[in-house]
C-alpha positions as CSV (number, residue, x, y, z in Angstrom):
1,X,0.0,0.0,0.0
2,X,3.0,2.3,0.3
3,X,3.1,2.8,-3.5
4,X,-0.6,3.8,-3.8
5,X,-1.3,7.5,-4.2
6,X,-3.5,9.4,-1.8
7,X,-7.1,9.6,-2.9
8,X,-8.9,12.9,-3.2
9,X,-12.2,13.5,-1.4
10,X,-15.4,13.2,-3.4
11,X,-17.4,16.4,-4.0
12,X,-20.7,17.6,-5.5
13,X,-20.1,19.4,-8.8
14,X,-21.5,22.9,-8.9
15,X,-24.4,23.5,-11.2
16,X,-24.3,25.6,-14.4
17,X,-24.1,29.4,-14.0
18,X,-25.6,30.3,-17.4
19,X,-28.1,29.2,-20.0
20,X,-28.0,29.3,-23.8
21,X,-30.8,28.4,-26.2
22,X,-30.8,28.6,-30.0
23,X,-33.4,28.9,-32.7
24,X,-33.3,29.1,-36.5
25,X,-34.1,32.4,-38.3
26,X,-35.9,31.8,-41.5
27,X,-35.0,35.1,-43.0
28,X,-35.9,36.5,-46.4
29,X,-33.3,37.5,-49.1
30,X,-33.6,41.1,-48.0
31,X,-33.1,40.2,-44.4
32,X,-30.1,38.1,-45.2
33,X,-28.5,40.9,-47.2
34,X,-29.0,43.4,-44.4
35,X,-27.7,41.0,-41.7
36,X,-24.6,40.3,-43.8
37,X,-23.9,43.9,-44.4
38,X,-24.3,44.8,-40.7
39,X,-22.2,41.8,-39.6
40,X,-19.4,42.5,-42.0
41,X,-19.3,46.2,-41.0
42,X,-19.3,45.4,-37.3
43,X,-16.8,42.6,-37.9
44,X,-14.3,45.1,-39.4
45,X,-14.7,47.3,-36.3
46,X,-14.1,44.3,-34.1
47,X,-11.0,43.3,-36.1
48,X,-9.5,46.8,-35.7
49,X,-10.3,47.0,-32.0
50,X,-8.6,43.6,-31.5
51,X,-5.5,44.8,-33.3
52,X,-5.3,47.8,-31.0
53,X,-5.8,45.7,-27.9
54,X,-3.0,43.3,-29.0
55,X,-0.6,46.1,-29.6
56,X,-1.3,47.4,-26.1
57,X,-0.1,44.2,-24.6
58,X,0.3,44.4,-20.8
59,X,0.1,48.2,-20.9
60,X,-3.7,48.1,-20.4
61,X,-5.9,50.1,-18.1
62,X,-9.4,51.5,-17.9
63,X,-8.4,54.7,-19.7
64,X,-7.2,52.6,-22.7
65,X,-10.5,50.7,-22.8
66,X,-12.4,54.0,-22.7
67,X,-10.4,55.3,-25.6
68,X,-11.0,52.2,-27.7
69,X,-14.7,52.4,-27.0
70,X,-14.9,56.0,-28.0
71,X,-13.2,55.2,-31.3
72,X,-15.6,52.3,-32.1
73,X,-18.6,54.4,-31.0
74,X,-18.0,56.9,-33.8
75,X,-18.9,54.4,-36.5
76,X,-21.6,52.5,-34.7
77,X,-23.2,53.3,-31.3
78,X,-22.3,53.2,-27.6
79,X,-24.0,49.9,-27.1
80,X,-22.4,48.2,-30.1
81,X,-19.0,49.6,-29.0
82,X,-19.5,48.1,-25.5
83,X,-20.2,44.7,-27.0
84,X,-17.3,44.8,-29.3
85,X,-14.7,46.0,-26.7
86,X,-15.9,43.4,-24.2
87,X,-15.7,40.6,-26.8
88,X,-12.2,41.8,-27.7
89,X,-11.1,41.8,-24.0
90,X,-12.5,38.2,-23.6
91,X,-10.7,37.0,-26.7
92,X,-7.4,38.5,-25.6
93,X,-7.8,36.9,-22.1
94,X,-8.6,33.6,-23.7
95,X,-5.4,33.8,-25.8
96,X,-3.4,34.5,-22.6
97,X,-4.9,31.5,-20.8
98,X,-4.0,29.4,-23.9
99,X,-0.4,30.6,-23.6
100,X,-0.2,29.6,-20.0
101,X,-1.7,26.2,-20.8
102,X,0.9,25.7,-23.6
103,X,3.8,26.7,-21.3
104,X,2.6,24.2,-18.7
105,X,2.3,21.5,-21.3
106,X,5.7,22.2,-22.8
107,X,7.4,22.2,-19.4
108,X,5.8,18.9,-18.6
109,X,6.9,17.4,-21.9
110,X,10.5,18.6,-21.4
111,X,10.6,17.2,-17.8
112,X,9.4,13.8,-18.9
113,X,11.9,13.6,-21.8
114,X,14.8,14.7,-19.6
115,X,13.8,12.2,-16.9
116,X,13.8,9.3,-19.4
117,X,17.0,10.4,-21.1
118,X,18.7,10.4,-17.7
119,X,17.9,6.7,-17.3
120,X,19.9,3.8,-18.9
121,X,18.7,2.4,-22.1
122,X,16.0,-0.3,-21.5
123,X,15.7,0.5,-17.8
124,X,12.3,-0.2,-16.3
125,X,10.2,2.2,-14.3
126,X,10.5,2.1,-10.5
127,X,7.4,3.3,-8.8
128,X,8.6,3.6,-5.2
129,X,11.4,5.9,-6.3
130,X,9.2,7.5,-9.0
131,X,11.9,6.8,-11.6
132,X,10.8,6.9,-15.3
133,X,11.6,4.1,-17.7
134,X,14.5,4.5,-20.1
135,X,14.3,4.6,-23.9
136,X,14.3,1.3,-25.7
137,X,17.1,2.0,-28.2
138,X,19.9,4.4,-29.0
139,X,18.1,5.7,-32.1
140,X,15.0,6.5,-30.0
141,X,17.2,8.3,-27.5
142,X,18.7,10.4,-30.2
143,X,15.3,11.3,-31.8
144,X,14.1,12.4,-28.4
145,X,17.1,14.5,-27.8
146,X,16.3,16.4,-31.0
147,X,12.7,16.7,-30.0
148,X,13.9,18.1,-26.6
149,X,15.8,20.9,-28.3
150,X,12.7,21.7,-30.5
151,X,10.5,21.9,-27.4
152,X,12.9,24.1,-25.5
153,X,13.0,26.5,-28.5
154,X,9.3,26.5,-28.6
155,X,9.0,27.1,-24.9
156,X,11.5,30.0,-25.1
157,X,9.3,31.7,-27.7
158,X,6.1,31.2,-25.7
159,X,7.7,32.6,-22.6
160,X,9.0,35.6,-24.4
161,X,5.5,36.3,-25.7
162,X,4.1,35.8,-22.2
163,X,6.5,38.3,-20.7
164,X,5.7,41.0,-23.3
165,X,2.0,40.3,-23.4
166,X,2.0,39.4,-27.1
167,X,-0.8,37.0,-28.2
168,X,-1.5,35.3,-31.5
169,X,-5.2,35.5,-32.5
170,X,-6.9,34.9,-35.9
171,X,-10.4,36.3,-36.2
172,X,-12.2,33.7,-38.3
173,X,-10.1,30.8,-37.2
174,X,-6.6,29.6,-37.8
175,X,-7.8,26.4,-39.6
176,X,-9.9,28.4,-42.1
177,X,-7.0,30.8,-42.7
178,X,-4.6,27.9,-43.3
179,X,-7.2,26.4,-45.7
180,X,-6.7,29.4,-48.0
181,X,-3.4,27.9,-49.2
182,X,-4.8,24.4,-49.8
183,X,-8.0,25.1,-51.7
184,X,-7.5,22.3,-54.2
185,X,-7.1,19.7,-51.4
186,X,-10.3,21.0,-49.7
187,X,-12.3,21.1,-53.0
188,X,-13.0,24.8,-52.7
189,X,-12.6,27.8,-55.0
190,X,-11.4,31.2,-53.9
191,X,-14.9,32.7,-54.0
192,X,-16.4,30.1,-51.7
193,X,-13.5,30.4,-49.3
194,X,-13.9,34.2,-49.3
195,X,-17.5,33.9,-48.4
196,X,-16.7,31.5,-45.5
197,X,-14.0,33.8,-44.3
198,X,-16.3,36.9,-44.3
199,X,-19.0,34.9,-42.5
200,X,-16.6,33.7,-39.8
201,X,-15.4,37.2,-39.2
202,X,-18.9,38.8,-38.9
203,X,-19.9,40.3,-35.6
204,X,-23.6,40.3,-34.6
205,X,-23.7,40.0,-30.8
206,X,-25.2,42.2,-28.1
207,X,-24.9,42.0,-24.4
208,X,-28.1,42.2,-22.3
209,X,-29.1,45.1,-20.0
210,X,-31.2,44.7,-16.9
211,X,-34.0,47.2,-16.6
212,X,-34.1,47.9,-20.4
213,X,-37.1,47.0,-22.5
214,X,-37.1,43.2,-23.0
215,X,-33.6,42.9,-21.6
216,X,-31.7,44.2,-24.6
217,X,-31.8,47.5,-26.5
218,X,-29.5,46.5,-29.4
219,X,-31.0,43.1,-30.5
220,X,-34.6,42.9,-29.3
221,X,-36.9,39.9,-29.5
222,X,-40.5,40.3,-28.3
223,X,-42.7,37.7,-26.7
224,X,-44.4,37.1,-30.0
225,X,-41.0,36.4,-31.7
226,X,-40.5,39.7,-33.5
227,X,-36.8,40.4,-34.0
228,X,-35.4,43.8,-34.5
229,X,-31.8,45.2,-34.7
230,X,-30.5,48.7,-33.8
231,X,-28.5,49.6,-36.9
232,X,-25.1,51.3,-36.6
233,X,-25.0,55.0,-37.5
234,X,-23.2,54.3,-40.8
235,X,-25.9,51.9,-41.9
236,X,-29.0,53.9,-40.7
237,X,-30.3,54.1,-44.2
238,X,-31.2,50.4,-44.1
239,X,-33.8,51.0,-41.3
240,X,-37.4,50.0,-41.9
241,X,-38.7,51.0,-38.5
242,X,-38.5,54.2,-36.3
243,X,-35.4,55.1,-34.3
244,X,-32.9,53.5,-36.8
245,X,-34.1,49.9,-36.2
246,X,-34.5,47.1,-38.7
247,X,-37.3,44.5,-38.1
248,X,-36.8,41.1,-39.6
249,X,-39.5,39.3,-41.5
250,X,-38.6,36.1,-39.6
251,X,-39.9,35.3,-36.1
252,X,-38.2,33.4,-33.3
253,X,-39.8,30.7,-31.1
254,X,-37.5,29.2,-28.5
255,X,-38.7,25.6,-28.0
256,X,-36.2,24.7,-25.3
257,X,-36.5,26.8,-22.1
258,X,-38.9,29.0,-23.9
259,X,-41.0,29.8,-20.8
260,X,-37.8,30.7,-18.8
261,X,-36.7,33.0,-21.6
262,X,-40.2,34.6,-21.7
263,X,-40.2,35.2,-18.0
264,X,-36.9,37.0,-18.2
265,X,-37.9,39.4,-21.0
266,X,-41.3,40.0,-19.4
267,X,-39.5,41.2,-16.3
268,X,-36.9,43.2,-18.4
269,X,-34.0,41.1,-17.2
270,X,-30.8,41.0,-19.2
271,X,-30.6,38.6,-22.1
272,X,-27.7,38.5,-24.6
273,X,-28.3,37.6,-28.2
274,X,-25.9,36.4,-31.0
275,X,-26.9,36.1,-34.6
276,X,-24.6,33.9,-36.8
277,X,-24.7,32.4,-40.2
278,X,-23.9,28.7,-41.1
279,X,-22.4,29.1,-44.6
280,X,-22.3,25.4,-45.3
281,X,-26.0,24.9,-44.6
282,X,-27.0,28.4,-45.7
283,X,-29.0,29.0,-42.5
284,X,-29.2,31.8,-40.0
285,X,-29.5,31.2,-36.2
286,X,-30.0,33.3,-33.1
287,X,-28.7,32.3,-29.7
288,X,-30.1,33.7,-26.5
289,X,-28.1,33.4,-23.3
290,X,-28.4,34.7,-19.7
291,X,-26.9,34.2,-16.3
292,X,-28.5,32.2,-13.5
293,X,-28.5,33.1,-9.8
294,X,-25.9,31.2,-7.9
295,X,-27.3,28.1,-6.3
296,X,-25.7,26.8,-3.1
297,X,-24.0,23.5,-3.7
298,X,-25.9,20.6,-2.1
299,X,-24.0,18.9,0.7
300,X,-22.5,15.5,-0.2
301,X,-24.4,13.6,2.4
302,X,-27.7,15.2,1.4
303,X,-27.1,14.3,-2.2
304,X,-26.6,10.6,-1.4
305,X,-29.6,10.0,0.8
306,X,-31.5,8.2,-2.0
307,X,-28.5,6.2,-3.3
308,X,-26.4,6.8,-6.3
309,X,-25.9,5.7,-9.9
310,X,-22.2,4.9,-10.5
311,X,-21.2,5.7,-14.1
312,X,-18.0,4.5,-15.8
313,X,-17.3,6.6,-18.9
314,X,-15.8,4.9,-22.0
315,X,-15.1,6.0,-25.5
316,X,-18.2,4.1,-26.9
317,X,-20.6,3.6,-24.0
318,X,-21.5,4.5,-20.4
319,X,-21.6,1.7,-17.9
320,X,-24.1,2.4,-15.1
321,X,-25.2,0.6,-12.0
322,X,-27.6,1.7,-9.3
323,X,-26.3,1.4,-5.7
324,X,-28.3,1.9,-2.5
325,X,-27.1,3.9,0.5
326,X,-25.2,0.9,1.9
327,X,-23.2,0.5,-1.4
328,X,-25.0,-2.6,-2.6
329,X,-25.7,-2.9,-6.3
330,X,-29.4,-3.0,-7.1
331,X,-31.0,-4.4,-10.2
332,X,-29.1,-5.0,-13.4
333,X,-26.3,-3.1,-15.0
334,X,-27.1,-0.7,-17.8
335,X,-25.0,0.2,-20.8
336,X,-25.7,3.3,-22.9
337,X,-23.9,3.2,-26.2
338,X,-23.0,6.1,-28.5
339,X,-21.1,6.6,-31.7
340,X,-18.5,9.4,-31.9
341,X,-17.7,9.0,-35.6
342,X,-19.0,11.4,-38.2
343,X,-19.5,15.1,-38.1
344,X,-19.3,17.3,-35.0
345,X,-23.1,17.8,-35.1
346,X,-23.6,14.0,-35.1
347,X,-21.2,13.6,-32.1
348,X,-22.9,16.3,-30.2
349,X,-26.3,14.7,-30.8
350,X,-25.0,11.4,-29.7
351,X,-23.7,12.8,-26.4
352,X,-27.0,14.6,-25.7
353,X,-29.0,11.4,-26.4
354,X,-26.9,9.1,-24.2
355,X,-27.0,11.6,-21.3
356,X,-30.7,11.9,-21.6
357,X,-31.1,8.1,-21.4
358,X,-28.8,8.0,-18.4
359,X,-30.8,10.7,-16.5
360,X,-34.1,8.9,-17.3
361,X,-32.6,5.7,-15.8
362,X,-31.5,7.6,-12.7
363,X,-35.0,9.0,-12.3
364,X,-36.6,5.6,-12.7
365,X,-34.2,4.1,-10.0
366,X,-35.1,6.9,-7.6
367,X,-31.5,7.9,-7.1
368,X,-30.7,11.5,-6.2
369,X,-27.1,11.6,-7.5
370,X,-24.9,10.3,-10.3
371,X,-21.3,9.5,-9.5
372,X,-18.6,10.0,-12.2
373,X,-14.8,10.0,-12.3
374,X,-13.0,13.3,-12.1
375,X,-10.9,12.5,-15.2
376,X,-8.3,14.8,-16.7
377,X,-6.4,13.8,-19.8
378,X,-4.6,17.1,-20.4
379,X,-1.2,15.5,-19.6
380,X,-1.9,12.0,-20.6
381,X,-2.1,12.1,-24.4
382,X,1.6,12.2,-25.2
383,X,3.9,9.4,-26.3
384,X,6.2,10.1,-23.3
385,X,3.6,8.8,-20.9
386,X,2.1,5.9,-22.9
387,X,5.0,5.0,-25.1
388,X,4.2,3.4,-28.5
389,X,0.7,2.5,-27.5
390,X,-0.9,4.6,-30.3
391,X,-4.3,2.9,-29.9
392,X,-4.6,4.0,-26.3
393,X,-3.3,7.5,-27.0
394,X,-5.8,7.8,-29.9
395,X,-8.6,6.6,-27.6
396,X,-8.0,9.2,-24.9
397,X,-7.5,11.9,-27.5
398,X,-11.0,11.4,-29.0
399,X,-12.7,10.7,-25.7
400,X,-15.0,13.7,-25.0
401,X,-14.5,13.8,-21.3
402,X,-14.8,17.5,-20.8
403,X,-17.9,17.8,-23.0
404,X,-19.6,14.8,-21.3
405,X,-19.1,16.3,-17.8
406,X,-20.2,19.8,-18.8
407,X,-23.3,18.5,-20.6
408,X,-24.1,16.1,-17.7
409,X,-23.9,18.8,-15.1
410,X,-26.1,21.1,-17.1
411,X,-28.7,18.5,-17.9
412,X,-28.8,16.9,-14.4
413,X,-29.5,20.3,-12.9
414,X,-32.8,20.5,-14.7
415,X,-33.7,17.0,-13.3
416,X,-32.8,17.9,-9.7
417,X,-30.1,15.2,-9.8
418,X,-26.7,16.0,-8.2
419,X,-23.4,15.0,-9.9
420,X,-20.7,13.7,-7.6
421,X,-17.1,13.6,-8.8
422,X,-14.8,11.0,-7.3
423,X,-11.1,10.3,-7.6
424,X,-10.5,7.9,-10.6
425,X,-7.6,6.1,-9.1
426,X,-7.8,2.3,-9.1
427,X,-11.5,2.1,-9.8
428,X,-11.3,-0.2,-12.8
429,X,-8.6,-2.4,-11.2
430,X,-10.3,-2.8,-7.8
431,X,-13.8,-3.0,-9.2
432,X,-12.8,-5.9,-11.4
433,X,-10.9,-7.5,-8.5
434,X,-13.8,-7.4,-5.9
435,X,-17.0,-7.2,-8.0
436,X,-16.7,-8.6,-11.5
437,X,-16.6,-12.3,-10.7
438,X,-19.1,-12.4,-7.7
439,X,-21.7,-10.6,-9.9
440,X,-21.3,-12.8,-12.9
441,X,-24.0,-15.4,-13.3
442,X,-25.0,-17.8,-16.1
443,X,-27.5,-15.2,-17.3
444,X,-25.5,-12.1,-16.7
445,X,-22.0,-11.3,-17.9
446,X,-20.5,-8.6,-15.8
447,X,-17.9,-6.6,-17.6
448,X,-14.9,-4.8,-16.2
449,X,-16.7,-1.5,-16.9
450,X,-19.8,-2.6,-14.9
451,X,-17.6,-3.5,-12.0
452,X,-15.8,-0.1,-12.2
453,X,-19.2,1.7,-12.0
454,X,-19.9,-0.1,-8.7
455,X,-16.4,1.0,-7.5
456,X,-17.2,4.6,-8.5
457,X,-20.5,4.6,-6.7
458,X,-19.1,3.1,-3.5
459,X,-16.4,5.6,-3.4
460,X,-18.9,8.4,-3.8
461,X,-21.0,6.9,-0.9
462,X,-17.8,6.8,1.3
463,X,-17.7,3.0,1.4
464,X,-14.5,1.0,0.6
465,X,-14.5,-0.7,-2.7
466,X,-13.8,-4.1,-1.2
467,X,-16.9,-6.2,-0.9
468,X,-16.5,-7.1,2.8
469,X,-13.8,-6.9,5.4
470,X,-12.0,-9.9,6.7
471,X,-13.5,-11.7,9.8
472,X,-11.6,-11.8,13.0
473,X,-9.1,-14.6,13.6
474,X,-10.5,-18.0,14.6
475,X,-11.6,-18.4,18.2
476,X,-10.9,-14.7,19.0
477,X,-14.2,-13.1,18.5
478,X,-14.4,-11.8,22.0
479,X,-11.0,-10.2,21.9
480,X,-10.9,-9.2,18.3
481,X,-14.5,-7.9,18.0
482,X,-16.8,-7.9,15.0
483,X,-16.0,-6.8,11.5
484,X,-14.7,-3.2,11.3
485,X,-17.5,-2.1,8.9
486,X,-21.0,-2.5,10.3
487,X,-24.4,-1.1,9.6
488,X,-25.0,2.4,10.9
489,X,-27.0,2.9,14.1
490,X,-30.0,4.2,12.0
491,X,-30.2,0.9,10.0
492,X,-33.3,-1.2,10.8
493,X,-32.9,-4.7,12.2
494,X,-29.2,-4.2,12.6
495,X,-29.2,-6.1,16.0
496,X,-30.8,-9.2,14.6
497,X,-28.8,-12.3,13.6
498,X,-27.6,-12.8,10.0
499,X,-30.2,-14.8,8.1
500,X,-29.0,-18.0,6.6
501,X,-30.7,-20.9,4.9
502,X,-31.7,-24.0,6.9
503,X,-29.2,-26.9,7.2
504,X,-25.5,-27.0,7.8
505,X,-23.4,-24.2,6.4
506,X,-20.5,-26.6,5.9
507,X,-20.2,-30.4,5.9
508,X,-18.4,-30.5,9.2
509,X,-21.3,-28.8,11.1
510,X,-24.3,-31.0,12.0
511,X,-27.8,-29.9,11.2
512,X,-29.5,-27.6,13.7
513,X,-26.3,-26.0,14.9
514,X,-26.4,-22.2,15.6
515,X,-30.1,-22.2,16.5
516,X,-29.6,-19.9,19.4
517,X,-27.3,-17.5,17.6
518,X,-29.9,-14.7,17.9
519,X,-30.0,-15.0,21.7
520,X,-28.1,-12.2,23.5
521,X,-27.0,-14.6,26.2
522,X,-25.6,-17.0,23.7
523,X,-23.7,-14.2,22.0
524,X,-22.1,-12.6,25.0
525,X,-21.9,-15.4,27.7
526,X,-19.0,-17.8,27.2
527,X,-20.4,-20.4,29.6
528,X,-23.5,-20.9,27.5
529,X,-23.8,-24.4,26.0
530,X,-24.7,-23.2,22.5
531,X,-22.0,-23.4,19.9
532,X,-20.2,-20.2,19.1
533,X,-19.6,-19.3,15.5
534,X,-16.2,-18.2,14.5
535,X,-17.6,-14.7,13.7
536,X,-20.8,-12.8,13.6
537,X,-22.1,-10.2,11.2
538,X,-25.1,-7.9,11.3
539,X,-27.8,-8.2,8.7
540,X,-27.2,-4.9,7.0
541,X,-25.3,-4.1,4.9
542,X,-24.6,-7.5,3.4
543,X,-22.1,-6.1,1.0
544,X,-19.7,-4.5,3.5
């Protein structure tokens, strides 16, 4: 046990702090032309403001923000300028966080390579001393030494950018910009690429304002679905309504969370809107988003009062098993399969569908919580950690762990189901060791993932993963005491004897033995004539 790492405490994952819903805008040709012209114009202002912010670097203060906002206001309006400068600030901050994450990753890679290069060729890893394994051959050692120099040069460049506050941002996306030089391979012509590029760089987003009419003065959607936009000053000639507004022919009807959205705009609470164009499908969409009031996190013990559904996440399915409050598996294991091949929209739909089925299963079981592993693959996708196992590295690279957790937390909050995160250490190994074989029957094949779901659920409940503790040594029950894990004082019938079928329990014990095992005098008086069993166990919980 000296080589095992310390386990982290389980905790209830906080609920979502915001909501976003989307609906399609079935715009006319005139509406599409106006939206495109407005989006391209505001996108050019956003690109110029981002360039100014990047040149400022670390020399940034409130006065600089005010100067940028005044400059953008001259061609649009104060509200459009506020949305543009805020989006610029968020984009620059995101790029800085990306730089920090890249530096941490590069330093980790360099440390792993240096540790393996310091070891002899072919040396095996030593866990107690935390020594890495050596490289398998001299050629591999030489290749890694070249990669080490490349990583160090890359780290030096990132650290220099970090010190000066320089960031690298591409409005429209780096992938689409790179595609400009490979049009033949992508099967595109220059005109199609240019349209995609302009679409990706458009800006049609407005922040909400509490107390204003319908929660937003710039992009306004009424309760009947009528959508109007406050045009920039330079495009005021496109207005078809008073006060420089343009009313779209298309209407909006939010099917998902529609009543919640309607309640907010009726009370004039802030709602942010974003209009974007899908060039591939040729469709326009509008997304409404708003913040939720902070909800206190449910205490762990309160979340587990009705049992838990342990879930083992895999790259093709979710293995789930319902456990009662004592940690005993109830019912049959469930497996919810999904397919992550195909387009991003298909993968997203698969994730939403499988999580919906999981939540419905938890509701039918009556469980109040779902236990998942607190997985993090940020440092586990490299060859330095998993060697030449390309299949496993590809598996953890495509596994949507972060998206599954984020979606599960958001969807579970609507069903009043808590999500409990547990330490993932040894759950698969110990689950298979203690639960896979005992739960396998001629009619039920328990997989390693099913056993891991039980281990995850028991860890969330605070029980050991081991099925039951060892009994005291033979003929020492009085001195050794009962098993270390017993039913809680609130458990019913905990003082009664353990039920067992009639007849001898072994071939050496004659029939009828142990008939007075339930008598208190027989249990606690050594001079009583009744046979003493080698150990006693309470009736609940049977699995401990």
